[in-house]
Structures are given as C-alpha cells and as structure tokens.
C-alpha angles and dihedrals in degrees: 000000000000130000120338128183125205124220108287118255106230118191131105085337133017118246129182122195121205141182130198132184116230105234092194108039110211101158136281100283099048095040093049093046093049093049093046091052091047093049093049091050093046092051095048109128097015132093096249124097137180111256117252092250085071126195126343122206130200128156094341092311116118122195138180145151132246127207126207118221110210108144114096093237092050092048091051091052090049092051091049091049091050092048092050091047091053092050093054100039105036 
C-alpha cells in the first residue's frame, strides 16, 4: 500500500517510476486527475517533472514516471515554462 518508487533509470537523463494505491477508489478519470494535480503541486520549485505520458490507472493502482532536469539548457526551459505559466494563471 502507499507510494512506492522503483530503482531510478540513470542514463542520458534520470527517470524515476512510481506506483501508488488509491485508498478511496473513485474511478480512473478522477483518481488520475487528482494524483496528477498533487504531483504537480509537490514538485513545484524543484527540478523534477511528471513525464508527458502522465498517470496510468488499473484496478486502483496508479503509476507514472518522473524526469529530473539537470542540464543547464533543460533548467532554463523549465524556468521559462514556469514563468509563462505564472503569467497566465496568476
């Protein structure tokens, strides 16, 4: 039960897969949306982001992958994306 992380994949980039069991099953759409929102909020201000393939859901088990941004060019893109997001949504 709870949140579990797999062994990080370290290569050109760093990826971290995770799974979490939904304690209050509400259906795929709502559970996936809630977890995605929670992950985005938890990663605010750090160099990790949820991969574009998002969250997968099967039998109350949600899974996803995180990517670490560590190259200077990737960090600059991330900062620009955050800045643009704040302009439009705040």
